[in-house]
C-alpha positions in Angstrom: 17.0 13.1 13.9 17.6 12.8 10.0 20.4 14.5 8.4 19.9 16.5 5.1 21.4 13.9 3.1 18.8 11.5 4.3 15.7 13.7 3.5 15.2 13.0 -0.1 12.2 13.2 -2.9 11.5 9.6 -3.1 8.3 7.4 -3.5 7.3 4.1 -2.5 5.6 2.0 -5.1 3.1 -0.4 -4.3 2.0 -3.2 -7.0 -0.8 -5.7 -6.2 -1.1 -8.4 -8.8 -1.9 -11.9 -9.0 0.5 -14.7 -7.3 3.3 -15.7 -9.0 3.9 -12.4 -11.1 6.1 -10.6 -8.4 9.3 -11.9 -9.7 8.7 -11.0 -13.3 7.5 -7.5 -12.2 10.7 -6.7 -10.1 13.0 -8.2 -12.9 11.2 -5.6 -15.3 11.5 -2.8 -13.0 15.4 -3.1 -12.9 15.5 -2.5 -16.2 13.9 0.9 -15.6 16.3 1.9 -12.7 14.5 0.5 -9.7 17.1 -1.2 -7.6 14.9 -4.1 -6.2 12.0 -4.9 -4.2 10.2 -6.7 -1.4 7.3 -9.3 -2.1 4.4 -9.7 0.6 1.5 -12.2 0.5 -1.9 -10.9 0.5 -5.4 -11.8 0.0 -7.7 -9.8 -2.2 -11.2 -8.9 -0.4 -13.4 -7.4 -3.0 -16.6 -9.2 -3.6 -18.1 -9.6 -7.1 -20.4 -6.5 -7.1 -17.4 -4.3 -6.9 -14.6 -6.2 -8.2 -13.7 -4.1 -11.3 -12.8 -1.1 -9.0 -9.6 -2.7 -7.6 -9.2 -5.8 -9.8 -9.0 -7.9 -6.7 -11.0 -11.0 -5.7 -10.6 -13.3 -2.6 -7.5 -15.0 -3.9 -4.0 -14.9 -3.0 -2.3 -11.7 -4.2 1.5 -10.5 -4.2 2.0 -7.2 -3.0 5.4 -5.8 -4.4 6.9 -2.7 -2.6 9.7 -0.8 -4.2 11.6 2.5 -3.9 12.9 5.1 -6.2 13.5 8.6 -6.9 10.1 10.1 -8.2 11.5 10.4 -12.0 12.6 6.9 -11.8 9.7 5.5 -10.1 7.1 7.2 -12.3 9.1 6.3 -15.6 9.2 2.7 -14.7 5.5 2.7 -13.7 4.6 3.6 -17.2 6.8 0.8 -18.5 5.2 -1.5 -16.0 1.6 -0.3 -16.9 2.1 -1.1 -20.7 3.9 -4.5 -20.0 1.3 -5.8 -17.2 -1.6 -3.9 -18.6 -3.1 -2.5 -15.3 -5.6 -0.7 -17.3 -7.4 -3.9 -17.7 -9.8 -5.2 -15.2 -8.2 -7.8 -12.9 -4.9 -7.3 -14.2 -3.8 -5.6 -10.8 -3.3 -2.0 -9.4 -0.2 0.0 -8.7 0.3 3.6 -6.9 2.9 5.7 -4.9 3.3 7.5 -1.8 5.5 9.7 -0.8 8.9 8.8 1.6 10.7 11.3 3.6 13.7 9.4 3.8 15.2 5.9 2.9 17.9 4.8 5.4 20.0 1.3 5.1 20.3 1.0 1.5 23.1 2.4 -0.6 21.9 1.3 -3.9 19.1 4.0 -4.1 20.8 7.4 -5.4 18.8 10.5 -5.9 19.1 14.1 -5.0 17.7 16.3 -2.1 14.6 18.1 -3.7 13.0 19.2 -0.6 9.7 18.9 0.4 7.8 20.1 -3.0 5.0 17.2 -4.0 5.2 18.4 -7.6 1.8 19.0 -9.7 0.3 15.6 -9.3 -3.2 16.1 -7.7 -4.0 13.6 -4.8 -7.2 12.1 -5.8 -6.8 8.9 -3.3 -5.6 7.9 0.1 -4.1 5.1 1.3 -5.8 3.9 4.4 -3.7 1.3 6.5 -5.3 -0.6 9.5 -3.8 -3.0 11.9 -6.0 -5.4 13.8 -6.1 -8.7 15.5 -6.0 -11.6 13.4 -9.6 -12.6 11.8 -10.8 -8.9 12.2 -9.5 -7.9 8.6 -12.7 -8.8 7.4 -14.6 -6.7 9.7 -12.5 -3.7 8.6 -13.2 -4.4 4.9 -17.0 -5.1 5.8 -17.1 -1.5 7.7 -15.2 0.3 5.2 -17.5 -0.9 2.4 -20.6 0.3 4.5 -18.9 3.8 4.0 -17.9 3.7 0.6 -15.1 1.7 0.3 -14.5 -0.6 -2.9 -12.6 -2.9 -1.0 -9.0 -3.8 0.0 -6.4 -6.2 0.8 -5.1 -8.2 3.7 -2.0 -9.0 4.8 -0.9 -11.1 7.8 1.4 -9.2 10.1 4.5 -11.0 11.9 6.6 -10.2 14.6 10.4 -11.0 14.6 10.4 -14.1 16.6 8.1 -16.4 18.8 8.9 -14.5 21.7 9.7 -11.3 20.3 7.3 -8.4 18.8 8.2 -5.5 16.6 6.1 -2.4 16.7 4.8 0.3 14.6 3.6 3.8 15.9 4.3 2.0 19.7 1.7 -0.6 18.4 3.1 -4.2 18.7 2.7 -6.3 15.6 2.5 -10.0 16.4 1.7 -13.2 14.5 -2.0 -12.6 15.4 -2.2 -9.2 13.6 -3.4 -8.3 10.2 -2.6 -5.3 8.1 -5.7 -4.1 5.8 -4.8 -1.7 2.6 -7.7 0.4 1.5 -7.6 2.7 -1.2 -10.0 5.6 -0.9 -11.3 8.4 -3.2 -10.2 11.5 -0.8 -14.0 12.7 -0.4 -14.7 9.1 1.2 -11.6 8.8 3.5 -13.3 10.4 6.3 -16.2 8.5 6.6 -14.4 5.0 5.8 -12.0 6.0 8.7 -14.9 6.9 11.1 -16.8 4.0 10.2 -14.0 1.6 11.0 -13.1 3.6 14.0 -16.5 3.2 15.6 -17.4 -0.5 14.4 -13.8 -1.8 15.4 -13.5 0.4 18.6 -10.1 1.3 17.4 -9.4 3.8 20.1 -9.9 1.0 23.0 -6.2 0.0 24.1 -5.0 -3.1 21.9 -7.6 -2.9 19.2 -6.0 -1.4 16.6 -4.3 1.4 14.6 -5.4 3.4 11.5 -3.0 5.8 9.4 -3.6 7.9 6.1 -1.2 8.5 3.3 -1.7 10.6 0.3 -1.4 8.8 -2.9 0.5 10.4 -5.6 -0.1 8.4 -9.0 -2.4 5.2 -9.7 -2.8 2.6 -12.3 -5.4 0.2 -12.7 -8.0 1.6 -10.6 -11.7 1.5 -11.8 -14.9 3.7 -10.6 
């Protein structure tokens, strides 16, 4: 159970950029109050017809995950947007989602502001799908049929050769892939439904899907 001091108004920042730029991005973010970040390697999966929507292609990407209080996160993203020019096609995308708590770091300092979401209207969802290795492309294909503009595939790994970690009671092993899809809210139900049906997600061990609200976005094109 979370203590009151652990329940704070904070944002998880996602930035998806070309390989090799993550270190520069994190260094810049620190100048504007973000304490640090984690870099995950991924692969863009958007075909040429819809490349401009997310600025991704079938090349290596770096996904930078950073945590900050909402005010710091938004201010830092404004600065990063100007420097990395997410507004230009193929320069990357950035978005934030809300977190209820951060446990295990002393560098993040922010006030408890309750459950208010602020005035930002949610226009997008982040759909996360965890499936067996080599099924990520099938997820993207199913999502595209339902109106998605593409996504990013990340390899999921357990904690050791003979061990696994768990997310929502599902084992995450080296044979898993995590697919991140940004969806306009009116398309989310159709995308999730199509993935669910075509990948037979409800069968034990076939995968899991979860959806989060996206609070602020940069670099997304229709």
